[in-house]
Every structure is written in structure tokens, then in C-alpha cells.
N, C-alpha and C positions, 0 to 999 in steps of 0.2 A: 345237583348237578354234571355235565363232565364237565371234570377240568383240562382233558387234554384236547376239546375241542375250543372249549374256550383260550387254551394254549394258543391252538392251532391260528384261530381266529387272531387273535393279536397278535401274533408274526407276520399271519397275512396283509394285516393293517398298515402297521408299518413298513410292510416292504413295498406295500401300493405307493405307501407316503415319501419313503428315500423315492422311490422311482420315480412320481410321476414329480415330487419338488426336483431331480435331477432336469426329466423335462423344462421342468419351469425355470428353474437353473439356464439350460442349455435354450430361454426363448422361446420353447414350442408347446404352444395348443396340447390339449388331448389328442391323443391318436386315435383308429381298433385297436392295437394293443393293445392300450392304457382301459378302452374301455373290453377285453377279455379279460386281464385281470382284476378292475369292479367287477364284472360278472362270477368270480372265481370268487369270491369273497363274498359277494352276496347269496352266494350258495350253501357258503361254509354259516353263512349265519342267519340263512332259511333254517339248516337243518337242525340250530342250537335252537331256533322259536320252536319247533314243530316239536324239539326234546324238551323244553322247556314246559308248554303244555302239557305235553305227555303226562310227566312227571308229577302237574300240578292235580291233573283231573286222578290220576293215582293217589293223590292223598298226600303226597308232600309237601310240606312248609316251608318255603323261605326263612331266613331269620328276623330278616327286615317288616315281611307283610306280600301276602299276591297282590297286592294293584301297586304297588310299587314297581315289585317284580316285571309284572308283565308289562307297564308301562317302559321300564327298562328293557326288556325285549323286543316293543317295536319302534323305543328308538333307534336302536342300534342295526335292528332291521333299512329301517329308514335312512340310515345315517350318509352310507357309499352311494345310493341310485339317487337322491335326491340333490348330491356334489355331482355326480358325472349329470346328470339333466341343466345345473345349474354352466357346467364347464360347455357344455352343446352352447349356450347361449354368450360363453362367451371367448369364442376362439383364437385368443390369444394365451400367453403364458399363464396368463391370472387363471385361463380356464384348469391347466395344470395347476397352481396352487391351491382353487380350493378343492377339488378331488383329493392333495395333499392333507390337510387341512380336518377337510370329510373322513377321510382315511384318520388318523390321529385322533379325531374326536372319535372313533371306534373301538380306538384301540382302551383308551380313556373307558367306554358306555361297558371296556369285557373288564376292566378289573373292578368297577363300580357294582357290573352285575354276578362276582365270585364275591365281594364281598356282603350284595343282599341275600345271595344266596346262604350266606352264612363263613365261607372261604372252609371248609369243611370236605367239601367232594364230594356231601351225601347225598 
């Protein structure tokens, strides 16, 4: 897949986690600018989803299988929006904690996607 995109998503997700973690530390709920950050990360993951599906359509084969790869792609795409939705229901610092946790989960999913693809950048 695209190694640069995977790294960019991982870095952006960890930056979002730190940003929302700092807001939680200051006892603040998620604000509009946090949702803008979530939208940016989600757009990057959407691009990864499209690239991954195009690679599969072109005949590329992930090291650990296509079904597992697609499942992780979809899970990665859902991680931050799901956390953002949950943060809307909890308008306290725990909403920020939820988004921070979702962003960390996304970073871990990116590492796993890299492993599933084969870790070679093919």
C-alpha cells in the first residue's frame, strides 16, 4: 500500500490523541476545533480506504489475506468517527478522553494494517 499515507495517518492520529488528551487534562470537553482535527484524520483514512480497495481491485494481494485487510481498513475508517460521536453524548472531559482513546486505537490499527499488507510497501 502507501507507506507514506500509513505513517501520516499514524502521526496525525497520535497528534489528535495528544491534543484531546491535553483537553481532558484541562477538564475540557471536545470543541469544534477538535472535530475539525477528527475530520482531517478521517479524510486521510478515507483516502487510505480508497487506495487499499483500488490496490485490491488491481490484483495486489495482502500478505495475511484480503478479508482481514478489508476488515482492518473499515475498522480504521470507523475508529475516529465513532469516538467523535460518543464524545458528543458525553460533554465533559470524558468526551475528550474517548476521542484520545479512539485516536490511539487508530494508530495501532495502522501498524496492524502495515503488517497485514506485508510490511514491504508493495
